[in-house]
N, C-alpha and C positions, 0 to 999 in steps of 0.2 A: 717147558720151552722146546721148540722144535729146532732142528738143525737147518742151516742155510742150504737150499737146494739150487741156488743160482751162484754163478761165479762172482767173486769179489776181486776187484782190481786193487793192486797195491804197488808201491814204489820200492825199488831196492837201490842200495848205494852202488857206486861204481866198483868198489872193492868186492861187494857181493856178486855183482854182475860178472866180474873177472873170475872169481872163484867158481861160480856156476858154469861159466864157459869152459874153464879148465876141466871141471868135473864131467861135463857132457862129452868133451873130447876124450878124456881118459877112460870113461866108461863106455865109449863108443855108442852113445844113445842117439836114437832118431827122434823125429818130431812126435811120433805116436807112443814112445816109451814113457813110462813114469820116471820122474827125476830120481826118486829114491824107491828102489824095489824092496818088497817085503822079504823076510827070511823064509817064511813058509811057502810062499808062492812067488817064484822069481818073475812071473809075468805080471803080478799085481803090485800094488803100492804098499808102503809100510803102513802098519795100523796106527791108529791114534795112540794106542798103548805103547807101541815101539817108539813113536815120536816123543812121547812124554818121558820115556826112559832115557832117550838120547839127550834131551834138554836137561833132565835131572843130572846126568853125568857131566854135562858141560858146566852147569852151575857149580857142582862140587869141585871140578877141576880148577876153577878160578877162585876157589876159596870161600864161596858163599854157601849159606845153608840151603840145601835143596828143598827143605820144607817150607821155606819162605817164598819160593819162586816156582812157577810152572808155565805151561804153554799158554794158559788163559791169562795169567797175571801179566805175562810179557806183552800180549796183545792189548790188554786193557791199559797197561802203563803207557804205551806209545800213544794211544788215543787220548789218555788223560793229559799227557804232556803237550800234545798239540792243542787240546782244548784250552789249557791254562795259558798258553802263549797267544792264541788267536781269538778265543771265545767264539769260534765259528762252529756252531752246532751242526749246521748243514754239511760242512766239510767232513766233520767227524761221522755224521750219518752216512755219507757216501763212502768214506773209507772203510767203515765197518760193515757196509752192505745192509744196513737196517732199512726197512721199508717205512717205518713210522718214526717220526722225530721223538715221540714219547719213549720209544724203546731205547733210543740213544741217551736220553735224559736219565732214564732209570739205570742204564748200563754204567754211565759215568758217575752216578750218585750225586747229581747236581741238586742243589736246593731248589724247591719249587719256584720261589720268587725270582731267583736268578735265572732259572730256565725260562720262565714266562717272559721276562724282560728281553732275554736274548732271542727267544722265538719271535717276538714282535719285531725285532730289528733284522731278522733273517728272512730274506725272501726265498720262497721255494718255487 
């Protein structure tokens, strides 16, 4: 599987927006700066590995088993919850940045019959 090379839009809560605004002001960041700078290269962004370690520590801090959660499982959980509530595959496809609906179906682990029925009801 390849990595996304195009930007994916996402929504953040008002609490998150406020926290990020505070962080940007506190860190004195400009529009061209990375939000979270890496340890080894202060001009670059944090690595995927650094991000995974941060998430792992947050999971442990709230008393959950870090082996049960990760950056990918959190992303997938949000998409799965939205799918279960709405059954809107097209919306999930857009949120995840998938170019093919089949990729979204595979990602969510949806049963084929359910997916086909929903795909027929979803206009693209």
